[in-house]
C-alpha positions as a printed Julia matrix, in Angstrom:
68×3 Matrix{Float64}:
 106.44  178.41   71.64
 109.46  179.52   71.74
 110.38  178.59   68.54
 106.9   180.32   67.31
 107.87  183.44   69.25
 111.3   183.36   67.4
 109.95  182.91   64.14
 106.96  185.84   64.66
 110.17  188.38   65.35
 112.13  187.08   62.47
 109.6   188.15   60.12
 108.85  190.83   61.56
 112.66  191.98   61.08
 112.73  190.66   57.61
 109.4   192.85   57.18
 111.12  196.19   58.08
 113.31  195.57   55.72
 112.18  194.64   52.45
 108.64  195.62   52.07
 107.57  197.53   54.9
 111.1   199.51   55.15
 109.54  203.18   55.84
 106.96  201.7    58.31
 108.3   202.64   61.82
 105.88  200.04   63.29
 107.37  197.27   62.1
 110.57  198.52   62.7
 110.05  199.58   66.47
 108.03  195.8    67.17
 111.24  193.87   65.28
 113.54  196.16   67.94
 111.37  195.11   71.24
 110.66  191.57   69.74
 114.99  191.13   70.24
 116.27  193.46   72.85
 113.47  191.82   75.66
 115.1   188.08   75.57
 118.28  190.43   75.99
 116.98  191.96   78.89
 114.62  188.6    80.01
 118.24  186.94   80.76
 119.73  190.24   81.99
 117.47  190.23   84.91
 117.15  186.11   85.38
 121.57  186.12   85.42
 121.15  189.59   87.99
 117.75  187.01   90.1
 121.03  184.33   89.96
 123.39  186.56   91.47
 121.67  188.4    94.31
 119.81  184.63   95.35
 123.31  183.21   95.59
 125.21  185.71   97.44
 121.66  185.93  100.07
 122.27  182.45  100.06
 126.33  182.92  100.8
 125.67  185.91  103.85
 122.96  183.67  105.57
 125.09  180.86  105.1
 128.47  182.58  106.73
 125.44  184.49  109.44
 123.91  180.78  110.74
 127.66  179.57  111.61
 129.06  182.74  113.16
 125.92  182.2   115.57
 126.68  178.47  115.73
 130.19  179.5   115.98
 129.52  182.29  119.11
């Protein structure tokens, strides 16, 4: 599925550069298609960092209660 999406984006890019050079719709669609994976990757990294930090804080907090 991801490969098909990648080829669809590549098709949009090629069309925006060659045949549809003056068509802003193709250019926008191509740009959005190529930016979305970057945004999704950044969101996943941020979510993992937040989950890691909260797991580290809760682990530290529970050990403080056990010691006290």
